[in-house]
C-alpha positions in Angstrom: 75.7 179.7 103.0 74.1 179.1 106.0 71.2 176.9 106.2 68.2 178.6 108.0 67.5 177.6 111.6 63.8 176.6 110.8 64.9 174.3 108.3 67.3 172.5 110.9 64.4 172.5 113.6 61.9 170.9 111.1 64.6 168.0 110.2 65.6 167.5 113.7 61.7 167.2 114.7 61.3 164.4 112.0 63.6 162.2 114.3 61.0 162.3 117.0 57.5 162.4 115.5 55.5 159.2 114.9 55.4 158.2 111.3 53.4 155.0 111.4 50.3 153.9 113.2 50.0 150.0 112.9 47.2 147.8 113.9 48.7 144.2 114.6 47.2 141.4 113.2 43.4 140.8 113.6 43.1 143.9 116.1 45.6 142.0 118.7 47.0 145.3 119.3 48.7 148.5 118.1 51.5 150.2 117.9 53.2 153.8 117.0 56.5 153.7 115.1 58.9 156.6 115.1 62.4 156.6 113.6 64.1 155.7 117.0 61.3 153.6 119.0 58.0 151.8 118.6 55.7 152.1 121.3 53.3 148.7 121.4 50.2 147.9 123.1 48.9 144.5 123.0 46.9 142.2 125.1 50.4 140.9 126.3 51.0 144.2 127.6 52.6 147.5 126.5 56.3 148.0 125.5 58.8 150.4 124.3 61.1 149.0 121.7 64.1 151.3 120.7 66.1 151.1 117.3 68.9 149.6 119.2 66.8 146.5 120.7 65.3 146.1 117.2 68.9 145.4 116.1 69.5 143.1 118.9 66.3 141.1 117.4 67.6 141.1 114.1 71.2 139.9 115.2 69.9 137.2 117.5 68.0 135.5 114.8 64.6 135.4 116.8 62.6 137.0 114.1 61.0 135.6 111.0 63.0 136.7 107.8 60.3 139.1 106.4 60.3 140.9 109.9 64.3 141.0 109.9 64.2 142.5 106.3 61.5 145.0 107.3 63.5 146.0 110.5 66.8 146.5 108.5 64.9 148.6 106.1 63.1 150.8 108.8 66.6 151.2 110.6 68.4 152.1 107.7 66.0 154.7 107.0 66.6 155.8 110.5 70.4 156.2 110.0 70.0 158.2 106.6 67.6 160.7 108.6 70.1 161.0 111.2 72.7 161.5 108.6 70.6 164.1 106.9 70.2 165.9 110.3 74.0 165.7 111.1 74.9 167.3 107.6 72.5 170.0 108.3 73.7 170.9 111.7 77.3 170.7 110.0 76.1 173.2 107.2 74.5 175.3 109.7 77.5 175.9 111.8 80.1 175.6 109.0 78.6 177.4 106.1 78.8 174.2 104.0 76.6 173.9 101.0 75.3 170.3 101.4 71.4 171.0 101.7 71.0 169.2 98.7 72.7 166.3 100.0 70.5 166.3 103.3 67.4 166.6 101.1 68.1 163.7 99.0 69.0 161.7 102.3 65.8 162.6 103.8 63.7 161.3 100.8 65.9 158.0 100.7 65.2 157.8 104.5 61.3 157.7 103.8 62.1 155.3 100.6 63.4 152.9 103.3 61.1 153.4 105.7 57.9 153.1 103.1 59.9 149.8 101.8 60.1 148.6 105.2 56.4 148.9 105.6 55.7 147.1 102.1 57.8 144.3 102.9 55.9 143.7 106.3 52.4 144.4 105.5 52.3 144.3 101.8 51.8 146.7 98.7 48.6 147.8 99.9 49.8 148.5 103.4 47.2 145.6 104.7 48.0 142.0 105.2 47.9 139.0 107.7 50.5 140.8 109.6 48.0 143.7 110.2 47.3 147.1 108.7 50.0 150.0 108.7 48.9 153.7 108.2 51.9 155.9 107.3 50.8 159.3 108.9 54.1 160.8 109.0 55.9 159.6 105.9 54.4 161.9 103.3 55.9 164.6 105.8 59.4 163.1 105.3 59.2 163.2 101.6 57.7 166.8 101.6 60.4 168.0 104.1 63.1 166.5 102.0 62.0 167.9 98.8 61.7 171.5 100.7 65.4 171.1 101.9 66.7 169.9 98.6 64.8 172.6 96.7 66.0 175.3 99.2 68.1 178.2 97.8 69.8 180.8 99.8 67.9 184.2 99.4 70.1 186.6 97.4 70.7 189.8 99.3 69.2 192.5 96.9 71.1 195.6 98.9 73.2 197.5 96.2 76.4 197.5 98.7 78.4 195.4 96.2 77.2 197.9 93.1 78.3 200.9 95.5 81.9 199.5 96.5 82.4 198.9 92.6 81.6 202.4 91.7 83.4 203.5 94.3 86.8 202.2 93.2 86.0 203.5 89.3 85.2 206.9 90.9 88.9 207.0 92.7 90.7 206.1 89.3 89.2 209.1 87.6 
């Protein structure tokens, strides 16, 4: 069973589209956050922060514990999304039935990223740190569910029935 190219393409695109728009503090800046980078515009300037840089901030200890937990949850979601994409590539090339695992990993990635936003901005995604608008996260859940529910179409051709019927005729 091979996964359709369309599913593979859509899950791959999830790795680059922006998931969240964030208004920082009391309108001190704004950012767009995707799995692999965050683009920030503030009164201090413009920054592009990669996932690798975020992990550097976590390990150096310069962030508050609240921000550290938030970044760890977001990066966990990024790793889960990357793993789901890699599994789909593997299934596409080797005809291995792992699309349910990929769908589950995609949904778990969305949960981890949403938990990251709740950790940083509160359960209503609005607090002293700012406002988070998760525009792309519903798409992550929808695609994860779609991949999980995907079933290979059954070939309705009677080729298999004809082959069985031919063998019976030869025996008679």
